[in-house]
C-alpha positions in Angstrom: -0.2 -0.3 -0.1 1.5 3.4 -0.7 1.6 6.0 2.0 -1.8 7.9 1.3 -3.5 4.9 0.9 -2.1 3.6 4.6 -2.9 7.4 6.0 -6.3 7.2 4.3 -7.3 4.1 6.0 -5.3 4.0 9.5 -7.7 7.8 9.8 -10.3 6.3 8.4 -10.2 3.1 10.7 -10.0 5.3 14.0 -13.1 7.5 13.0 -15.0 4.2 12.4 -13.8 3.0 16.1 -14.2 6.2 17.6 -17.9 5.8 16.9 -18.1 1.7 17.5 -16.7 3.4 21.1 -19.8 5.4 21.9 -21.8 2.5 21.6 -19.5 -0.1 22.7 -18.6 1.1 26.2 -21.7 1.4 27.6 -22.4 -2.4 27.6 -20.8 -3.6 30.3 -22.0 -0.8 32.3 -25.5 0.7 31.3 -27.6 -2.4 32.5 -26.3 -1.6 35.8 -25.8 2.0 35.8 -29.3 2.7 34.7 -30.6 0.9 38.5 -29.4 4.1 39.5 -32.0 6.1 37.6 -35.5 6.7 38.4 -36.9 4.6 35.7 -33.7 2.5 35.5 -36.5 -0.7 36.8 -38.0 -0.8 33.2 -35.8 -3.7 31.3 -37.6 -2.6 28.4 -36.1 1.0 28.3 -32.6 0.1 29.5 -32.7 -2.2 26.3 -33.9 0.6 24.1 -31.5 3.5 25.5 -28.7 0.0 24.5 -30.5 -0.1 21.4 -31.4 3.3 19.6 -28.6 4.1 18.7 -28.6 1.3 15.8 -32.2 2.3 15.0 -31.2 5.6 14.4 -28.1 4.9 12.2 -30.4 2.1 10.1 -32.7 4.7 9.2 -29.1 7.5 8.5 -26.9 4.9 6.7 -28.2 4.9 3.0 -29.4 8.4 3.0 -26.1 9.7 4.1 -24.1 7.4 1.8 -26.1 8.9 -0.9 -25.3 12.5 0.2 -21.8 11.6 0.6 -21.8 10.8 -3.1 -23.5 14.2 -3.9 -21.7 16.6 -1.3 -18.5 15.1 -1.1 -17.5 12.1 1.5 -15.5 14.4 4.0 -17.8 16.9 4.8 -21.0 14.3 5.3 -18.3 12.7 7.5 -18.1 16.1 9.4 -21.4 16.8 10.1 -22.0 12.9 11.3 -19.4 13.6 14.1 -21.0 16.3 15.1 -24.1 14.6 15.7 -22.5 12.3 17.6 -20.7 15.0 19.9 -24.3 16.3 20.5 -25.8 13.4 20.7 -23.0 12.4 23.8 -23.1 15.7 25.5 -27.0 15.7 25.6 -26.8 12.1 27.0 -23.9 12.8 29.4 -26.6 15.2 31.0 -29.1 13.1 31.3 -30.5 11.8 34.2 -33.2 9.6 33.4 -33.1 6.4 31.0 -35.6 8.6 28.4 -33.1 11.1 28.8 -30.1 8.8 27.2 -32.7 7.1 24.7 -32.7 10.6 23.2 -29.0 11.3 23.4 -28.3 8.0 22.1 -31.0 8.5 18.8 -29.4 11.9 18.4 -25.7 10.3 18.2 -26.7 7.4 15.8 -28.4 9.6 13.4 -25.0 11.1 11.8 -24.8 7.3 10.2 -21.5 7.7 8.5 -20.5 4.1 8.5 -21.8 3.6 4.6 -19.5 7.3 4.0 -16.5 5.8 6.1 -16.6 2.8 4.5 -16.9 4.6 0.5 -14.1 7.1 1.3 -11.8 3.8 2.1 -12.6 2.3 -1.2 -12.5 5.8 -2.9 -8.9 6.1 -1.5 -7.5 2.6 -2.5 -6.4 0.9 -5.4 -8.7 -2.6 -5.9 -6.0 -4.3 -5.0 -5.5 -3.0 -1.1 -9.3 -2.3 -1.2 -10.0 -5.6 0.6 -6.6 -5.3 3.3 -8.4 -1.5 3.4 -11.8 -2.6 4.1 -10.1 -5.3 6.6 -8.6 -2.6 8.8 -11.9 -1.4 9.4 -13.5 -5.1 10.7 -10.2 -5.4 12.8 -11.0 -1.6 14.4 -14.4 -3.0 15.3 -13.4 -5.8 17.1 -10.6 -3.6 18.8 -12.9 -1.2 20.1 -15.5 -3.7 21.3 -12.4 -5.6 22.9 -10.8 -2.0 24.6 -14.4 -1.1 25.6 -14.8 -4.4 27.5 -11.9 -3.8 29.6 -11.9 -0.1 30.2 -15.8 0.5 30.9 -15.6 -0.5 33.9 -12.7 1.1 35.1 -14.0 4.4 33.3 -17.3 4.0 35.3 -16.1 3.9 38.8 -13.8 6.8 37.9 -15.5 9.2 36.0 -19.4 7.6 35.8 -21.9 6.8 32.8 -22.0 11.2 32.6 -18.3 11.2 32.4 -18.0 8.3 29.5 -20.8 10.1 27.6 -19.0 13.3 27.7 -15.5 11.6 27.0 -17.0 10.3 24.2 -18.4 13.6 22.5 -14.7 15.4 22.6 -13.5 12.7 21.0 -15.6 13.0 18.2 -14.8 16.6 17.7 -11.2 15.1 17.9 -12.3 13.0 15.1 -13.5 15.8 12.7 -9.9 17.4 13.3 -8.3 13.8 12.5 -11.0 13.9 9.2 -10.0 17.5 8.0 -6.3 17.5 8.5 -5.3 14.0 8.9 -7.1 11.9 5.9 -6.2 12.9 2.5 -8.3 13.8 0.4 -9.4 10.9 -2.1 -8.1 11.1 -5.9 -11.5 11.6 -8.5 -12.9 8.3 -9.4 -15.3 8.0 -12.3 -17.7 4.8 -12.9 -20.7 3.8 -14.6 -23.2 3.7 -12.7 -25.2 0.7 -11.1 -28.4 0.3 -10.8 -29.4 -0.1 -6.5 -30.9 -2.9 -7.1 -28.4 -5.1 -8.3 -27.0 -4.7 -4.8 -30.4 -5.3 -3.0 -30.8 -8.7 -5.5 -27.2 -9.8 -5.3 -27.7 -13.3 -3.3 -24.3 -13.3 -1.9 -24.2 -9.7 -0.4 -28.0 -10.8 0.8 -25.9 -13.9 2.8 -23.2 -11.6 4.4 -26.2 -8.6 5.0 -28.5 -11.5 7.2 -25.1 -12.3 8.9 -24.1 -8.9 9.6 -27.4 -8.5 11.4 -27.4 -11.6 13.6 -24.3 -11.3 14.8 -24.7 -7.5 16.0 -28.2 -8.7 17.3 -26.7 -11.6 19.4 -23.6 -9.5 20.7 -26.4 -6.6 21.8 -28.5 -8.9 23.2 -25.9 -10.9 24.9 -24.6 -8.0 26.7 -28.4 -7.0 28.5 -27.5 -10.2 30.3 -24.0 -10.7 30.6 -22.5 -7.8 33.0 -25.6 -8.9 35.9 -25.2 -12.4 35.3 -21.1 -11.9 36.6 -22.4 -9.6 39.2 -25.3 -11.9 40.3 -23.8 -16.0 40.0 -19.6 -14.5 39.4 -20.4 -12.5 42.7 -18.4 -10.1 40.6 -18.9 -6.3 41.0 -18.7 -4.0 37.4 -15.4 -2.6 38.7 -14.0 -5.7 38.6 -15.3 -7.1 35.1 -11.9 -6.3 33.6 -10.5 -9.4 35.4 -12.7 -11.7 33.2 -12.6 -9.2 30.1 -9.1 -8.4 29.8 -7.1 -12.5 29.6 -10.5 -13.2 27.9 -10.0 -10.4 24.8 -6.3 -11.5 24.7 -6.4 -15.2 24.5 -9.5 -14.9 21.8 -7.3 -12.3 20.1 -4.4 -14.7 19.6 -6.6 -18.0 19.5 -8.3 -16.1 15.8 -5.5 -15.8 14.0 -4.6 -18.7 12.7 -7.7 -19.5 11.3 -7.6 -16.0 9.6 -4.3 -17.1 8.3 -4.9 -20.8 7.0 -8.4 -19.2 5.4 -6.3 -16.8 3.5 -3.6 -19.2 2.6 -5.2 -22.4 1.9 -8.3 -21.0 0.2 -10.6 -22.2 3.6 -12.3 -19.1 4.2 -15.7 -20.1 3.6 -14.7 -23.2 5.8 -13.2 -20.7 9.0 -16.5 -18.4 8.3 -18.9 -21.9 8.6 -17.1 -22.9 11.8 -16.9 -19.6 13.6 -20.5 -19.3 13.1 -21.2 -23.3 14.4 -19.1 -21.9 17.7 -21.6 -18.7 18.2 -24.8 -20.8 17.9 -22.5 -23.5 20.3 -22.1 -20.4 22.9 -25.7 -19.6 22.8 -26.9 -22.8 23.3 -24.7 -23.0 25.9 -25.1 -19.6 27.8 -29.0 -21.0 27.6 -27.6 -24.4 29.8 -25.1 -23.0 32.1 -25.2 -19.3 32.5 -25.4 -19.6 36.3 -21.6 -21.0 36.4 -19.3 -18.8 36.4 -16.4 -20.9 35.1 -18.8 -21.6 32.1 -19.5 -18.1 31.6 -16.0 -17.2 31.2 -14.8 -20.1 28.9 -18.3 -19.5 26.7 -17.4 -15.9 26.8 -13.3 -16.4 25.2 -15.2 -18.9 22.5 -17.9 -16.2 21.7 -15.0 -13.7 21.4 -13.3 -16.1 18.9 -15.8 -16.3 16.5 -17.3 -12.6 16.6 -13.5 -11.7 16.2 -13.2 -14.0 12.8 -16.7 -13.2 11.5 -16.1 -9.3 12.6 -13.0 -9.2 10.7 -13.8 -11.3 7.5 -17.2 -10.3 5.9 -16.7 -6.3 5.5 -13.6 -7.4 3.5 -16.1 -10.1 2.0 -18.0 -7.1 0.8 -15.7 -5.6 -0.5 -14.7 -8.2 -2.5 -18.1 -9.0 -4.1 -19.7 -6.2 -4.9 -19.4 -4.1 -8.3 -16.3 -2.1 -8.3 -18.8 0.7 -8.9 -21.0 0.1 -5.7 -18.8 -0.8 -3.1 -20.9 2.6 -1.5 -24.1 1.1 -2.3 -23.3 -2.2 -0.9 -21.6 -1.0 2.4 -24.6 1.3 2.7 -26.9 -1.7 3.1 -24.4 -3.6 5.0 -24.5 -1.4 7.6 -27.6 -0.6 7.7 -28.5 -4.2 8.2 -25.5 -4.1 11.2 -27.1 -1.2 12.6 -31.2 -3.4 12.9 -29.3 -5.8 14.4 -27.8 -3.4 17.0 -31.2 -1.8 18.2 -33.1 -5.4 17.7 -30.3 -7.2 19.5 -30.9 -4.0 22.3 -34.7 -3.9 22.6 -35.5 -7.4 22.0 -33.5 -8.2 24.5 -34.4 -5.9 27.5 -38.2 -7.0 26.6 -37.0 -10.9 26.5 -35.3 -10.5 29.7 -38.1 -8.6 31.6 -40.9 -10.4 30.4 -39.4 -13.7 30.0 -36.6 -15.3 31.7 -33.0 -14.0 30.8 -31.4 -17.2 29.3 -34.4 -16.8 26.6 -32.3 -14.0 25.2 -30.2 -17.1 24.3 -32.8 -18.8 23.1 -34.1 -16.2 20.3 -30.0 -15.7 19.6 -29.6 -19.0 18.9 -32.8 -19.8 16.3 -31.1 -17.1 14.4 -27.6 -18.2 14.1 -28.7 -21.4 13.5 -30.4 -19.7 10.6 -27.2 -18.1 9.6 -25.5 -21.5 9.8 -27.9 -23.0 6.9 -27.4 -19.7 4.7 -23.7 -19.9 4.9 -23.3 -23.5 4.7 -24.7 -23.0 0.7 -22.3 -19.9 0.1 -20.0 -20.8 -2.6 -16.6 -21.3 -2.0 -14.3 -18.1 -1.4 -11.7 -18.7 -4.1 -7.9 -18.0 -2.6 -5.9 -14.7 -3.5 -3.9 -15.4 -6.4 -0.2 -15.1 -6.6 -0.3 -12.1 -8.5 -2.8 -10.3 -6.4 -0.5 -10.9 -3.4 2.3 -9.8 -5.6 0.5 -6.5 -5.8 -0.5 -5.8 -2.5 3.0 -6.7 -0.9 
């Protein structure tokens, strides 16, 4: 990759990670914090507060992507980051769960994922684009790992309001990165591809459903897991890092051989399917063994192996499958389904927890993942990269 491609990819991946940080930082602690608020005994409201960010994202991804085509990527990204910062400061000052919901909705309204990924596509050559998109996927996994470790410590030291305010300040820093660090993309002209082509592409449909199921499962899971660590493992929120840190570190190490083998030997489909199967086993295991502290830790470890593999693979696969002239549109649809999954996971997870047994959350997640597994098994094999392509990327 050229210096400009590296600069564009790393700076934009960091902006993407920043936005996901605003989502992920509340996952390990908000269900606990909400109990201190006047309306914090309503699990449905708590789930809505966790998931509303994804819902407002879902409504904005495709329009923001289209606007970035018309008015310029950077301008739209800056507007989105301003909305994110405003929402963060609103949530920071909220004294009720409803106030947090309003702030989170404003945060999510800055739906710039499609604009960011489209700018990455504009800024990189075809032979390097998969690598650049993989940076984005990797940044999401790393951000999630950092959030699980840092959130309890931050909550103890600066509180929930401080966490929201911090993400608002970081969004303003992100604007400076976009304006002064991210290089301008070269002008690119492609013959337009009808949007219907993207919607009808069967292989993109598989990946779109997959990202929906993955993020719905993730969000629903963390409506339940923090409370389970407190209740069954007798582990206060401030000490949850003692579980998350070793689990996340070990899971990142464990996922690397799978990615390496999949890419080198053309076995990415097999790696992909096995990761989904592991996710299904985790959900069934949590359904049965949620009250066992040892099994909870083991299942979290396996979950993050599967999650990290899937989160790194899917955006890269979208960029490889989509028509060159419609990568932005394809990624817009993909990010929309991701956002819908985040919303549904938070809202449905909270509703199920309030009206049914907490373990029922994992039954619903298991059904969605089983459907995903059936869909993925029938996908065509992902071919091994040619030596020419590998040489071009060196």
